[in-house]
VOMI-457804 format. One record per residue (C-alpha): residue in three letters; x, y, z. Coordinates in Angstrom, 2 decimals. Layout:
N
r ALA; px X; py Y; pz Z
...
This chain:
192
r MET; px -17.75; py 71.60; pz -37.79
r ASP; px -15.51; py 74.25; pz -39.29
r LYS; px -15.23; py 72.40; pz -42.64
r ILE; px -18.99; py 72.02; pz -42.99
r LEU; px -19.48; py 75.68; pz -42.06
r LYS; px -16.87; py 76.72; pz -44.64
r GLY; px -18.51; py 74.59; pz -47.35
r ARG; px -21.92; py 75.97; pz -46.51
r SER; px -20.58; py 79.52; pz -46.69
r GLU; px -19.05; py 78.90; pz -50.13
r ILE; px -22.38; py 77.55; pz -51.41
r TYR; px -24.17; py 80.59; pz -49.98
r ASP; px -21.71; py 82.95; pz -51.69
r GLN; px -22.04; py 81.12; pz -54.99
r PHE; px -25.83; py 81.29; pz -54.87
r HIS; px -25.91; py 84.99; pz -54.04
r GLY; px -23.30; py 85.78; pz -56.68
r SER; px -25.21; py 84.07; pz -59.49
r ARG; px -28.14; py 85.54; pz -61.34
r ALA; px -28.83; py 82.20; pz -63.05
r GLY; px -29.16; py 80.44; pz -59.70
r HIS; px -31.67; py 83.02; pz -58.52
r ASP; px -33.62; py 82.76; pz -61.77
r TYR; px -33.75; py 78.98; pz -61.48
r PHE; px -34.83; py 78.82; pz -57.85
r PHE; px -37.25; py 81.74; pz -57.99
r ASP; px -39.12; py 80.20; pz -60.92
r ASP; px -42.40; py 78.84; pz -59.50
r THR; px -41.79; py 75.45; pz -61.10
r HIS; px -38.74; py 75.04; pz -58.84
r ALA; px -40.41; py 76.14; pz -55.59
r ASP; px -39.82; py 72.79; pz -53.90
r GLU; px -36.12; py 72.79; pz -54.78
r TYR; px -35.80; py 76.35; pz -53.50
r SER; px -37.57; py 75.42; pz -50.27
r ALA; px -35.19; py 72.45; pz -49.85
r TYR; px -32.19; py 74.72; pz -50.56
r TYR; px -33.34; py 77.44; pz -48.22
r THR; px -34.29; py 75.29; pz -45.22
r SER; px -31.26; py 73.03; pz -45.65
r MET; px -28.87; py 75.95; pz -45.64
r TYR; px -30.34; py 77.28; pz -42.37
r LEU; px -30.38; py 73.85; pz -40.72
r ILE; px -26.80; py 73.12; pz -41.74
r GLN; px -25.61; py 76.42; pz -40.28
r ASP; px -27.68; py 76.26; pz -37.10
r THR; px -26.71; py 72.69; pz -36.25
r ALA; px -23.03; py 73.22; pz -37.09
r GLU; px -22.78; py 76.33; pz -34.94
r ALA; px -24.64; py 74.69; pz -32.04
r VAL; px -22.54; py 71.50; pz -32.11
r TRP; px -19.30; py 73.46; pz -32.53
r THR; px -20.19; py 75.71; pz -29.58
r HIS; px -21.10; py 72.72; pz -27.43
r MET; px -17.89; py 70.88; pz -28.34
r CYS; px -15.91; py 73.91; pz -27.18
r ARG; px -17.79; py 74.02; pz -23.87
r GLY; px -18.26; py 70.29; pz -23.25
r PHE; px -21.02; py 68.43; pz -21.47
r SER; px -22.53; py 69.80; pz -18.29
r THR; px -21.28; py 68.49; pz -14.96
r ASP; px -24.92; py 67.96; pz -14.01
r PRO; px -25.70; py 64.39; pz -15.18
r MET; px -29.33; py 65.17; pz -16.03
r SER; px -28.37; py 68.13; pz -18.21
r ALA; px -25.47; py 66.24; pz -19.79
r TYR; px -27.81; py 63.37; pz -20.68
r LEU; px -30.14; py 65.70; pz -22.57
r GLU; px -27.19; py 67.51; pz -24.15
r PHE; px -25.83; py 64.22; pz -25.53
r TRP; px -29.12; py 63.43; pz -27.25
r GLY; px -29.39; py 67.00; pz -28.50
r VAL; px -25.93; py 66.79; pz -30.09
r MET; px -26.67; py 63.42; pz -31.68
r GLN; px -30.04; py 64.59; pz -33.03
r ALA; px -28.52; py 67.84; pz -34.35
r LEU; px -25.92; py 65.84; pz -36.28
r VAL; px -28.59; py 63.64; pz -37.87
r ILE; px -30.69; py 66.69; pz -38.75
r GLN; px -27.60; py 68.21; pz -40.35
r GLN; px -26.89; py 65.05; pz -42.33
r ASP; px -30.46; py 64.95; pz -43.60
r SER; px -30.16; py 68.62; pz -44.60
r ILE; px -26.92; py 68.02; pz -46.51
r LYS; px -28.63; py 65.18; pz -48.37
r GLU; px -31.64; py 67.41; pz -49.15
r LEU; px -29.37; py 70.19; pz -50.37
r HIS; px -27.52; py 67.77; pz -52.65
r ASP; px -30.78; py 66.50; pz -54.09
r ALA; px -32.13; py 70.05; pz -54.63
r VAL; px -29.02; py 71.37; pz -56.38
r VAL; px -27.51; py 68.30; pz -58.06
r GLY; px -30.83; py 66.61; pz -58.76
r SER; px -29.91; py 63.25; pz -57.26
r PRO; px -29.30; py 61.78; pz -53.81
r SER; px -25.77; py 61.86; pz -52.44
r ALA; px -24.01; py 58.56; pz -51.75
r THR; px -23.48; py 58.55; pz -48.00
r SER; px -23.61; py 54.81; pz -47.31
r THR; px -19.86; py 54.50; pz -47.98
r LEU; px -18.88; py 57.31; pz -45.60
r PRO; px -17.68; py 55.58; pz -42.41
r ASN; px -17.98; py 58.47; pz -39.94
r TRP; px -21.29; py 59.64; pz -41.41
r GLN; px -22.72; py 56.15; pz -40.89
r ALA; px -21.07; py 55.74; pz -37.48
r ILE; px -22.82; py 58.90; pz -36.21
r ARG; px -26.20; py 57.48; pz -37.22
r ASP; px -25.48; py 53.95; pz -36.02
r THR; px -24.07; py 55.15; pz -32.69
r ARG; px -27.08; py 57.37; pz -32.08
r ASN; px -29.42; py 54.43; pz -32.66
r LEU; px -27.31; py 51.97; pz -30.68
r CYS; px -26.96; py 54.23; pz -27.63
r ALA; px -30.69; py 54.91; pz -27.72
r GLY; px -31.36; py 51.19; pz -27.64
r HIS; px -33.06; py 51.46; pz -31.02
r PRO; px -34.47; py 49.10; pz -31.77
r ALA; px -35.07; py 48.03; pz -28.16
r LYS; px -34.34; py 44.45; pz -29.14
r ARG; px -31.63; py 44.63; pz -31.80
r SER; px -31.29; py 41.32; pz -33.62
r MET; px -30.72; py 42.03; pz -37.31
r GLY; px -27.10; py 42.06; pz -38.43
r VAL; px -25.70; py 40.93; pz -35.07
r PRO; px -24.85; py 37.39; pz -33.90
r ALA; px -27.06; py 37.56; pz -30.78
r THR; px -29.89; py 39.80; pz -29.58
r GLN; px -28.61; py 43.06; pz -28.10
r ARG; px -30.06; py 45.74; pz -25.84
r ALA; px -28.24; py 48.97; pz -25.10
r PHE; px -28.71; py 52.22; pz -23.22
r MET; px -26.87; py 55.31; pz -22.03
r GLY; px -26.32; py 55.93; pz -18.36
r ARG; px -26.34; py 59.37; pz -16.80
r ASN; px -22.59; py 59.52; pz -16.16
r PHE; px -21.44; py 58.58; pz -19.64
r GLY; px -18.22; py 60.60; pz -19.95
r ASP; px -17.13; py 63.38; pz -22.26
r TYR; px -16.54; py 63.95; pz -25.98
r THR; px -13.33; py 61.90; pz -26.02
r ARG; px -14.71; py 58.88; pz -24.16
r ILE; px -18.41; py 58.12; pz -24.06
r GLN; px -19.55; py 54.88; pz -22.48
r TYR; px -22.82; py 52.99; pz -22.85
r GLU; px -24.10; py 49.64; pz -21.60
r LEU; px -24.59; py 46.74; pz -23.99
r TRP; px -26.31; py 43.49; pz -23.11
r GLU; px -25.99; py 40.53; pz -25.49
r TYR; px -28.07; py 37.40; pz -25.23
r GLY; px -26.00; py 34.60; pz -23.74
r ALA; px -23.40; py 36.87; pz -22.16
r ALA; px -22.88; py 36.52; pz -18.43
r GLN; px -22.61; py 40.28; pz -17.87
r PRO; px -23.31; py 43.42; pz -19.87
r THR; px -20.32; py 45.15; pz -21.43
r HIS; px -19.54; py 48.86; pz -21.36
r PRO; px -18.16; py 49.86; pz -24.78
r THR; px -16.74; py 53.34; pz -25.32
r PHE; px -16.30; py 55.61; pz -28.31
r ASN; px -14.67; py 58.94; pz -29.07
r LEU; px -17.48; py 61.26; pz -30.20
r ARG; px -15.06; py 64.11; pz -30.92
r LYS; px -13.17; py 61.93; pz -33.41
r LEU; px -16.40; py 60.75; pz -35.03
r ILE; px -17.59; py 64.33; pz -35.46
r GLU; px -14.23; py 65.47; pz -36.85
r GLY; px -14.24; py 62.62; pz -39.39
r TYR; px -17.84; py 63.33; pz -40.30
r ASP; px -17.01; py 67.04; pz -40.69
r THR; px -14.53; py 66.11; pz -43.44
r GLU; px -17.00; py 63.76; pz -45.15
r GLY; px -19.88; py 66.25; pz -44.99
r ALA; px -17.64; py 69.01; pz -46.34
r ARG; px -16.78; py 66.82; pz -49.34
r ILE; px -20.46; py 66.50; pz -50.20
r LEU; px -20.88; py 70.26; pz -49.88
r HIS; px -17.87; py 70.72; pz -52.17
r ASP; px -19.50; py 68.46; pz -54.77
r ILE; px -22.63; py 70.62; pz -54.56
r LEU; px -20.52; py 73.76; pz -55.03
r ILE; px -18.86; py 72.35; pz -58.16
r VAL; px -22.28; py 71.67; pz -59.71
r MET; px -23.49; py 75.15; pz -58.76
r LYS; px -20.44; py 76.79; pz -60.37
r LYS; px -21.09; py 74.93; pz -63.61
r ARG; px -24.85; py 75.46; pz -63.71
r TRP; px -24.96; py 78.94; pz -62.24
r PRO; px -21.66; py 80.82; pz -62.60
r LYS; px -21.13; py 84.00; pz -60.63
r VAL; px -21.81; py 87.31; pz -62.29
r ASP; px -18.73; py 89.55; pz -62.47
């Protein structure tokens, strides 16, 4: 999360160093864009710091707490992604292209898959699937869930490395923030 935090900090510095940026956002006709900027910046920072702190500490040894922590981490990442997209739209004026970012998409897809969402997954897969997370799922480097596929004799127990997914997503998210920063520097240069 250090790359996303760094990118967010650079955007913050650019905004506060530019009179033109202030003038644009504080114009009443741009109130919605300013609200999107403002809330997105807070959500990006809060989620990045919370996930980073949790990654340093790891999941609780209490299975009930760890279970809730897992879903909190996954939801925080999706909130952060939505905030980065909102920030891009508010500053650049168009949605960011995230569908081609493999780790970005994997975070979202993994969250939905592990939640068993939808409960009866059938679109885009060869056979109906149902999945869920157990209480003793592992740690950041090896998380396991249960996957049942129609026609299979037994459920399988796939694993994934959440730490690696987050690190890859951190790079992808930081690239989007960098694109936002480039636009800000052109539109609203810093005052010397």
